[in-house]
N, C-alpha and C positions, 0 to 999 in steps of 0.2 A: 675696629679690628685689634685683637688682643696678640703681641708677641712677648716672646722672652729675651730675645739680643736685638741689638741694635749698632748702628754705626754712628760715632757722632763728630762733628767737628767744630772745635769754637775756635773764631776768627779774631784777630789782634788781643791775643792775650799776653798777662805779664810772665815770663818766662820763670821767676823765682816763686811767684804765688801759686802757679799752676800747678805743678806736681804734688805739694802737700795737701792741697784742697781735693783736687782728685782722687790722692789716696785716701783721702777722707771719706769721699762719695762712694768710693767701691768697696769699701771693706766689709761689707755684708755682698756682695755680689757673688755668684756661682763663680763667673769667670770673668775676664777681663786683661785687656792690653793696652796701653797707655803711652803715648809720646808728646813731645812737644817740640817743634821743628820750627828752623827760621823759613820763612818765606823764599823763594828762589830768588827775588829780586834783592834780598840781603836787608830789609827794610821791617821788622817787626817778627811776631811767633803765632805760631797757630796749633793748637792741641786736637790729637787723634783719641779717640776713647772708642774702643769695641769693646761691648760689656754684654754680659750673659745675666741675667737677673735670675734669682731662685723661684721666681713665681709668675704668671702672665702680668702684662704691662699693656695698659694702652697706649697707643702714641701720643695723644693729647695730654696723658698725665704724665709721662715722661718730660714732655715737650717743655710743659709747664715746670715742672722740678728744675730742669735744666737753666731756662730763662730765669730763674730766682738764683741759682748758683752761678752762672755766669758774672752776676756783678761782683762775686768775691775776687774775678780772674782777671776780669779785663780791663787793658791798659785805657788810661784816659785819652779821649778823642782829641789829638791837636788840632788847634783853633783852626788850621787851612785844610783841614780834610773833609769832605763832605760824602755822604752815602751812608751805608748801611754799616754802621761799625759795630765791632762785637757780636756778630752773626751767630746763630748757632744752626749748624745743620743736622738734622736728623733722619 
């Protein structure tokens, strides 16, 4: 299925790296809105990105691209934390 716009959440991001990295990523987008916010419980940050691309994009091609991008913005996993760290929701 082809789409032009996506709603994305990156979990466990580095607040300082994320803004600049996502700004570079969306530079050629038709439209976008992004924010980096603290988790309600106060430990760490997550980022929201709503993006409209200039052309049709498949879900899987965008997801693959974002999985590579997340490596630049995800915080290191603490040793005492288990589970899905740095998850991308699309």
